[in-house]
C-alpha positions in Angstrom: -11.0 -12.0 -29.3 -10.4 -13.0 -25.6 -13.3 -14.3 -23.6 -13.9 -13.5 -19.9 -13.7 -16.5 -17.6 -16.8 -16.4 -15.3 -16.4 -19.6 -13.2 -13.8 -21.7 -11.5 -10.3 -21.0 -10.2 -9.5 -18.7 -13.1 -12.6 -16.5 -12.6 -11.8 -13.0 -13.7 -9.2 -14.1 -16.2 -9.3 -14.3 -20.0 -9.1 -17.2 -22.4 -8.6 -17.4 -26.2 -8.8 -20.5 -28.4 -7.2 -20.8 -31.8 -6.2 -23.5 -34.3 -2.7 -24.1 -35.6 -2.0 -25.0 -39.2 -2.0 -28.8 -38.3 -5.5 -28.6 -36.9 -4.6 -28.6 -33.2 -6.6 -26.4 -30.8 -4.6 -24.1 -28.6 -5.9 -22.6 -25.4 -4.2 -19.5 -24.0 -5.2 -18.4 -20.5 -4.5 -15.2 -18.8 -5.1 -15.7 -15.1 -6.9 -13.1 -13.0 -4.9 -10.5 -11.1 -4.5 -11.6 -7.5 
C-alpha cells in the first residue's frame, strides 16, 4: 500500500516501493497537490 511522505520536498505526497521480477527495487512517487 502507498505510504505518506512526511518530510522533505514531497511532504504530503505518497510513495510505494516494489520489486520487479529481476530483483530491482522500484520507487513510485505521487507528489503532493500544490
